[in-house]
C-alpha positions in Angstrom: 66.4 40.8 111.4 67.3 44.4 112.0 64.7 47.0 110.9 65.8 49.3 108.1 65.9 53.0 109.1 65.9 55.7 106.5 69.1 57.7 106.0 69.0 61.2 107.2 68.5 63.9 104.6 71.7 65.5 105.6 73.8 62.6 104.3 71.9 62.7 101.0 72.7 66.4 100.7 76.4 65.8 101.5 76.7 63.0 98.9 74.9 65.0 96.3 77.0 68.1 96.9 80.2 66.1 96.8 79.2 64.7 93.4 78.4 68.1 92.0 81.6 69.6 93.4 83.6 66.7 91.9 82.0 67.3 88.5 82.5 71.0 88.6 86.1 70.6 89.6 86.8 68.1 86.8 85.2 70.6 84.3 87.2 73.5 85.6 90.4 71.4 85.3 89.6 70.4 81.8 88.8 74.0 80.8 92.0 75.4 82.3 94.1 72.7 80.7 92.5 73.5 77.3 93.3 77.2 77.7 96.9 76.3 78.8 97.4 74.0 75.8 96.1 76.5 73.4 98.3 79.2 74.9 101.3 76.9 74.7 100.8 76.0 71.0 99.3 79.1 69.4 101.1 82.5 69.3 98.1 84.3 67.9 96.0 83.1 70.8 98.6 84.5 73.2 98.5 87.8 71.4 94.7 87.8 71.8 95.1 87.1 75.5 97.7 89.8 75.8 95.3 92.4 74.3 92.3 91.4 76.4 93.6 89.7 79.5 97.3 90.8 80.0 97.4 89.5 83.6 96.6 86.0 82.5 99.5 86.0 80.0 101.8 87.4 82.6 101.0 84.5 84.9 101.5 82.1 82.0 105.0 83.5 81.4 105.8 83.4 85.1 104.9 79.7 85.3 107.0 79.0 82.3 110.0 80.8 83.7 109.7 79.1 87.1 109.3 75.6 85.7 112.0 75.9 83.0 114.3 78.4 81.3 111.6 79.8 79.1 112.4 82.9 76.9 108.9 82.8 75.3 108.1 86.3 76.6 111.0 87.8 74.7 110.3 85.8 71.5 106.6 86.8 71.5 107.3 90.5 72.1 110.0 90.4 69.3 107.5 88.8 66.9 104.7 91.2 67.8 107.0 94.2 67.4 108.1 93.0 64.0 104.5 92.5 62.9 103.5 96.0 64.1 106.4 97.5 62.2 105.3 95.7 59.0 101.8 97.1 59.4 103.0 100.7 59.8 
């Protein structure tokens, strides 16, 4: 029978790091999908993102324009202008 030798600590570290990295990546994907879904379905959230993180909304619109013929940017700006005029 072959004697059992302990695995080097390096391989334990690699396996543990791979598990942590996989979990972190899955969490990041779920969070980014959640934000994308909310931006895709909620105009008020897009307005909030526009006020606080305009570069994120710009990338969202660019992705929509590249993947399809999206005129969501124009619709949102028209709705927000109309709302601002009502307030004034």
